[in-house]
N, C-alpha and C positions, 0 to 999 in steps of 0.2 A: 682400893679406889671407891669412894662413896657413890651411891646412886646419883646424887646431885652433880658430882664431877663428871660421871659418865654421860649424863644428859647434856651437860654443858659442852663436852667434847664432841658429842654427836651433832649438836646444833652448829658448832663451829665447822665441823666437817661438811655439813650440808651447805652452809653458806659459802665455804671455800670452793667446793665442787661446782655448785650452781654458778657462782661468780666466775670461775675459770671458763666454764662453757660459754657464758654470755660475753665474756671478755673476748674470746676468740671469734665469736660470731660478730661482735662489734668491730673487731679489727678487720674482719672480712669486708664489712660495710664501709668502714672509714677508708681503708686502702683502695677500695674500688668504687668510691662514692660517685665518681664521674660516670661510671657505667650504670649505676643505679639511677642517677638523674637523667642520663641520656636515654634510658629505656622508655619506650612508649607505654606508659601506664594509662589505664582508663578506669572510670567508675561507671559500671553498667548496673544501674539500680534494679532493673527487673531481674537480672541474673542473681544479684546479691540477695534480693528478697526471696527468689525461688530457692536458692541454696540454703538460706536460713530456715525457710518453711520445711524443706525436706529434712534438714538436720533435726528440727524439733519433732517431726513425724518419726524419724529414726529413734529418737529417745522414747517415744510412745511404744514403738515395737519392742524395744529392749525392756521396758517396764512390763509389757504384756508377757514377755517370756519369763521374767522374774515371777510374775503372777502364776504361771504354770508350775514353777517350782514350789510356790506356796501351796497350790492345790495338791501337789504330790505329798505334802505333809498333812493333808487332811483338813486344811483350813480354807475358808472361802473369803475372797476379797475382790471387790470390783476393779475394773480396769482404771477408772479415774483415781481411786485410792492408791492403787499400785503405782501409778505415775507420781502421785503426790509424795509417797514415801520415798520412791527411788530418787526423785530429782530435788528434794530438799536435802536428803541424806548425801546426795552426790556432791554438795558444796563442801562437805568435810574433806574431800580430796585435796583441797588447797591449804589445809592445815597440816603442818609438818607432823609426821608420825605414821601415816598410812592406816591408822586405826579409827580415825574419827568418822569416816564414812560408815563403817560398820556400827559404831556406837550410835550414830544418828539414826540408822535403820532400826536398831534395836528399840530405841525410845519411841520412834514414830509407829513401828509395827505393834508395839505393846498396846497402843491405844485402839488397835483394831482386833485385839484378842489373840495376837500372835505372841507366843512365849519367847523368852530370851534365847532358849536353845533352838527353837524353830527359826528365829531370825538369823542367828549365827550360822545355822545349817544352810539356810537359803543363800546367805552371803558366800559361804564356802563353795556351795554348788555353782553359784554364779561364776566364780573364778575358774572352777574346774571345767565349765562349759565355754565361757566367754573368751578366755585367753587363748586356748588352743584353736577355737574356731576363728578367732581374729587373726592369729598368726598364719594359719593355713589359708585363710581368705586373702591375706596380703600377698603371700607367695604365689597363689594361683593367679591373681590379677597381674602380677609382674611377669609371670610365665606366659600369660595371654597376650602381652604386648607384642607388636610386630617384631621387635628385636629380641624378645625374650630376655634372658639374663645377660645377653651380650651388651646391653646398654650400659652395664656396669663393669665391663671387661677391664677398664682402666683402674678400677678400685681393687687393690690387692685382696685376694681371697673372697671377694664379695660373691662372685658367681658360685663358687664351691660351697661357701657358707650358706647361701640361700637354698641350695639343693639339699644339703645335709639337714638344715633346720626344717625344710619342707617335708622330707621323708620322715624325720623323727616326730613332727607334729601330726602327720597323717597317721602314723602308728598309734600315737596317744589318742587321737580322735576316734579311731576305729575301736580301740579298747574301751573308751568312755561310753560309746553308744552300745556296744555289744555286751558289756558287763557292768551295767549301772549298779547292780547290787553290791559290787565291790566298793563303790563310793560310800554306801551306808556303813559297811564294816570299817572303812578307813576313818570316817567321821566319828563313829562311836568309840573307836580306840582313843581318839583325841579327847572326846568328852569324858571318858572314864579316867584318862590321865589327869584331867583337870577337875575330877570329881563332880561332873555334871550328869544330868539325866541323859540316858541314851534315847535316840530317836528312831522312828520307823518311817522309811520312805516308801512311797507307792510309785516308784519309777520303773516301768518296764522298758523294753527296747524301743517300742513305738514312741513312748513319751520322751525317752532320752534322745531319739532321733529328731523329734519335733522341737525340743529345746535347743539342740545343737543347730538344727537347720534354721531356727528362728534367729539365733545369734549370727549365724553366717549371713543371712539375708540382711540383718540390721547393719553389720559391718560393711557389707557391700553398698548399702544406701548411704551410710555415713561417709564412706570414701567418695561416693558420687557427689554428695553435697559439697565436699571439699573441692572436687574438680570443677563444679559449677562456680564456687567462690573464686578459684584461680582464673576461670574464664571471665569472671566479672571484673577482674582488676588488671588483666593483661590483654594484649592484642594478638598474641601468638596463639596458634592452634595447639593447645596442650593435649598430648596423647592421653586418651581417657583411661585405658587400662593400667598403665604404669603409675599414673598419678593417683588413681584409686588405691592401688596396691601399696605404694610407698607411704601414703598417708596412714593406712592401717598399721603397717609395720612400725612406723615412727611412733604412732599413738601407743602401741603395745609396749614398745621398749621404754617409752616414757612412763607408762603405768607400772612396769616392773622395776623401774629404778627407785628403790626404797628410800633413797636420800632426797628425792625431788618431789615436793608437794605439787600435785596435779601434773606430774611429768615435766615440770618446768625446767627447761635446759636440755635434758637428753632428747626430748621429742624434737625440739627445734634443731638440734645438732644433726640428728639422723635425717630429718626432713631436708635440711640444707644439703647434706651429702647426696641424698637420692634424687633431689630436684636438679642438682648442678648439671648433669649431662644434658638436660633439656633447656635450661635457662641461663646457665653459667653460675659460678659460685656466688657472685655479688647479688644478683637478682634472686637467686634461690634463698639466700639468707634473709633478704627483705621479705620475701613471700612467707617464709616460715615464721618470722616475727609478726607479720600482719595477720597470719592465720590464728596465732595465739590470741590476739585482740578480738578477732571475729568470733572465735569459739567461746571466749569469756562472755561476750555479748549474747551469744545464742544460749549458753547455759544459764545466764541471768534471766533471759526471757522464759526458759523452761521452768526455772525456779519461781518466777512470778506467777506463771500459769498454775503451778503446783500449789502455791500459797492461796490461790483463789478457790481451790477445790475444797468444799466443805466435807 
């Protein structure tokens, strides 16, 4: 099979999988459209503006944490430039392939004197810190909700799955913070395999804890901004902790779905599933699709701010 044929088959697989997910979400809306239209929606502009501002501020925190990783590589970069690189490169998530965000970061970072190896290393470390902290953060917030995991008792294996994932991610998180030097060894093995220069990290346990804690805080605020968005379009009192937790988990699953640009499809499917106990399946599907539009707008605002930074 030629590389061109493989690429074509992968594109077809992506389209089919994402199409199927949105088909079932659409069917949920169509079959229950009367419930969606009967629901008392609202547009609370102050809350929507507040949620949007908090979301952009969260992006600034995330880029500041990435800056700490760059500093650990012995390079200096300002917070504004870190935001610029992070959120122009972030637009690459919407291009199929999951690699364009990293390529964008490499090109933009090079203009600031950061080598390709250092940019790739920072991207890899970002995943090693951000994904486990995000998953753990999501599970913790679900656990903090009044009903705990019992809110999802009707979903087969959900409660047990969350407990297993939470325990596994907690273990990974502890190892990441306590043994940061192992990450240097792992990354250098990969670089040697691809005949690249080895790198030296200056990450001790304190800095590793600061990076992990920074991402954990950022995910918490990201989830809070989503909860404010939900409050801005619904009249019900949405429970804060589970809504924060389910958003983070849905976001992480979407990010890890390699076939979905920008997590499109898997994120909405998981969000619908986890929102359903609080709003019903139809309204949950509508909220998940509306949140996609809202986040695209927020990321566009962040990109426009980044483009203004000289």
